[in-house]
C-alpha positions as CSV (number, residue, x, y, z in Angstrom):
1,M,35.9,-20.9,-49.2
2,S,32.3,-21.9,-48.5
3,E,31.3,-22.4,-45.1
4,A,30.2,-25.4,-43.5
5,V,26.1,-25.6,-43.4
6,N,24.8,-25.5,-40.1
7,Q,23.2,-28.5,-38.5
8,G,19.8,-28.3,-39.3
9,A,20.6,-27.8,-43.0
10,L,22.5,-31.1,-42.8
11,D,19.3,-32.9,-41.1
12,A,17.3,-31.4,-43.8
13,L,19.2,-32.8,-46.5
14,F,20.8,-36.4,-45.2
15,T,20.7,-37.2,-41.4
16,T,16.8,-36.9,-40.7
17,A,15.6,-36.6,-44.3
18,R,13.6,-40.0,-45.3
19,T,12.0,-41.7,-48.3
20,H,8.5,-41.1,-48.1
21,N,5.7,-43.8,-49.5
22,G,2.6,-41.5,-47.9
23,W,1.3,-37.9,-48.7
24,Q,-0.4,-35.2,-47.0
25,A,-3.6,-33.8,-49.2
26,K,-1.3,-30.6,-49.7
27,P,-0.3,-29.3,-53.7
28,V,3.0,-28.4,-54.8
29,S,2.7,-25.3,-56.7
30,D,4.3,-24.5,-60.4
31,A,6.2,-21.7,-58.9
32,T,7.6,-24.4,-56.4
33,L,8.7,-27.0,-59.1
34,R,10.5,-24.0,-61.1
35,E,12.3,-22.9,-57.8
36,I,13.6,-26.9,-57.6
37,Y,14.6,-27.0,-61.1
38,D,16.4,-23.4,-60.9
39,L,18.3,-25.0,-57.8
40,L,18.8,-28.3,-59.1
41,K,20.4,-27.1,-62.5
42,M,23.5,-25.3,-61.0
43,G,24.7,-29.0,-59.7
44,P,27.5,-30.3,-61.7
45,T,27.7,-32.3,-64.8
46,S,30.5,-33.3,-67.1
47,A,31.4,-30.4,-69.6
48,N,28.3,-29.0,-68.4
49,C,26.3,-31.4,-70.6
50,S,22.8,-31.3,-68.7
51,P,21.4,-34.4,-70.5
52,A,18.6,-35.0,-67.5
53,R,14.9,-33.7,-69.0
54,F,12.1,-33.6,-66.3
55,V,8.5,-34.4,-66.7
56,F,6.3,-32.8,-63.6
57,I,3.2,-35.1,-63.5
58,R,0.6,-33.1,-61.2
59,T,-2.6,-34.5,-63.2
60,A,-4.8,-37.5,-62.7
61,E,-4.7,-37.5,-66.4
62,G,-0.8,-38.0,-66.2
63,K,-0.5,-40.2,-63.5
64,E,-3.1,-42.3,-65.5
65,K,-0.7,-42.3,-68.1
66,L,2.2,-43.3,-66.2
67,R,-0.3,-46.1,-63.8
68,P,0.6,-48.9,-66.7
69,A,4.6,-48.6,-66.3
70,L,4.2,-48.5,-62.3
71,S,5.3,-51.8,-60.1
72,G,2.8,-53.2,-57.7
73,G,5.0,-51.8,-54.8
74,N,4.8,-48.5,-56.2
75,L,1.6,-47.7,-57.4
76,E,-0.6,-46.5,-54.7
77,K,2.4,-44.2,-53.1
78,T,3.0,-42.6,-56.5
79,M,-1.0,-42.4,-57.6
80,S,-1.5,-40.2,-53.9
81,A,1.9,-38.0,-54.7
82,P,0.9,-34.4,-55.5
83,V,3.8,-34.5,-58.2
84,T,5.9,-37.4,-60.0
85,A,8.9,-36.6,-61.7
86,I,9.8,-38.6,-64.7
87,V,13.9,-37.8,-64.5
88,G,14.7,-38.7,-68.2
89,W,18.0,-38.2,-70.7
90,D,18.6,-36.7,-74.2
91,P,20.6,-39.2,-75.8
92,Q,21.6,-36.1,-77.9
93,F,22.6,-33.8,-75.1
94,Y,25.4,-32.9,-77.0
95,D,24.0,-30.7,-79.2
96,R,23.5,-28.1,-76.4
97,L,27.1,-28.1,-76.0
98,P,28.1,-25.2,-78.1
99,E,25.7,-23.3,-75.5
100,L,26.6,-25.1,-72.4
101,F,30.4,-25.7,-72.9
102,P,31.9,-22.9,-75.1
103,H,35.3,-23.5,-74.1
104,G,36.0,-25.9,-76.7
105,D,34.5,-28.8,-78.9
106,A,33.0,-30.7,-76.7
107,R,30.3,-31.9,-78.9
108,S,32.6,-34.2,-80.8
109,W,34.0,-35.8,-77.7
110,F,30.5,-37.6,-78.1
111,T,29.2,-37.3,-81.5
112,S,32.7,-40.0,-82.1
113,S,31.3,-42.5,-79.9
114,A,27.9,-43.3,-79.2
115,S,28.7,-45.7,-76.1
116,L,30.3,-42.9,-74.4
117,A,27.5,-40.3,-75.5
118,E,24.9,-43.0,-73.7
119,E,27.0,-43.4,-70.9
120,T,27.7,-40.2,-70.1
121,A,24.0,-38.8,-70.6
122,F,22.4,-41.7,-68.4
123,R,25.4,-41.2,-65.4
124,N,25.0,-37.5,-65.6
125,S,21.0,-37.7,-65.6
126,A,21.2,-39.6,-62.6
127,M,23.5,-37.5,-60.8
128,Q,20.7,-34.4,-61.5
129,A,17.9,-36.6,-60.1
130,A,20.0,-36.6,-56.8
131,Y,20.1,-32.9,-57.3
132,L,16.4,-33.1,-57.4
133,L,16.3,-34.7,-54.1
134,F,18.3,-32.5,-52.3
135,A,16.7,-29.1,-54.0
136,C,13.2,-30.6,-52.9
137,R,14.6,-31.3,-49.3
138,A,16.5,-27.8,-49.2
139,L,12.9,-26.2,-49.7
140,G,10.8,-28.3,-47.3
141,L,9.6,-30.8,-49.6
142,D,9.5,-34.6,-49.0
143,T,10.6,-37.1,-52.0
144,G,10.3,-40.9,-52.7
145,P,12.7,-41.9,-55.3
146,M,11.9,-45.0,-57.8
147,S,13.6,-47.4,-59.8
148,G,10.4,-49.8,-60.1
149,F,9.3,-49.0,-63.4
150,D,9.0,-50.2,-66.8
151,R,11.0,-47.7,-68.6
152,Q,9.8,-48.7,-72.4
153,V,6.3,-48.1,-70.7
154,V,7.2,-44.7,-69.4
155,D,9.5,-44.1,-72.7
156,A,6.5,-45.0,-75.2
157,A,4.2,-43.0,-73.1
158,F,5.8,-39.8,-72.5
159,F,9.1,-39.0,-74.5
160,A,7.8,-41.0,-78.1
161,D,8.3,-37.6,-79.9
162,S,11.5,-36.4,-77.9
163,G,13.6,-39.4,-78.5
164,Y,14.3,-39.0,-74.2
165,R,15.1,-42.1,-72.0
166,S,13.7,-42.4,-68.8
167,T,16.2,-42.5,-65.6
168,L,14.1,-42.7,-62.5
169,L,10.8,-41.6,-61.1
170,V,10.6,-39.4,-57.6
171,N,7.7,-38.4,-55.8
172,I,7.8,-35.1,-54.5
173,G,5.1,-33.7,-52.0
174,Y,4.8,-33.3,-48.1
175,G,5.1,-36.6,-46.6
176,D,3.1,-38.5,-44.3
177,E,5.2,-39.3,-41.5
178,S,2.7,-42.0,-40.2
179,K,3.3,-44.1,-43.2
180,L,7.3,-44.1,-42.9
181,F,9.0,-47.3,-42.2
182,A,12.0,-47.5,-39.7
183,R,15.0,-46.0,-40.9
184,L,17.4,-48.7,-42.5
185,P,21.0,-49.1,-41.5
186,R,23.9,-47.8,-43.7
187,L,27.3,-49.1,-44.0
188,A,30.0,-47.9,-41.6
189,F,32.9,-45.9,-43.3
190,D,35.3,-49.2,-43.0
191,D,32.9,-51.1,-45.1
192,A,31.9,-48.5,-47.6
193,C,35.6,-46.6,-47.9
194,Q,39.4,-46.8,-48.3
195,L,41.7,-44.6,-47.1
196,L,44.9,-44.8,-49.5
């Protein structure tokens, strides 16, 4: 049995962690990005399918390529973030299942149903995006996830050759706490949960 993490870890991952809109001028190293991926890849996915694909944009050129896809409210905070991750998904993720799930012929589960494959890839890439957030927080970084972008523009600019499709954008860096909004409310247990 695993032991519960301490309160400091709970605070860093959940209770005091915030979505950031402004960033310190402090870079995130390539080694740190590799460490983030090495953590997030350990999160569970259906049949270990691991459909998410990541583009870590760190350069001014990359940010300019991303600019046309951003909504107005996400423009400044994305252009100033040290890193913006595009979390995408591979529509043919199932081709890696003989390697990732050698226990049986899981590939055939998805090649026989395009709708099941798409639903599985999108859902699991969204879970992997959440693992990205928590891996960043665990390593002392801040994040700003965003769905306010034009997926078609992102896919054409970054995934035209691979056929991958975008799920979410996540700004990554060291947050500027002076630009935080007041914490927003959350639903109470009784509003969101049932005990049966």
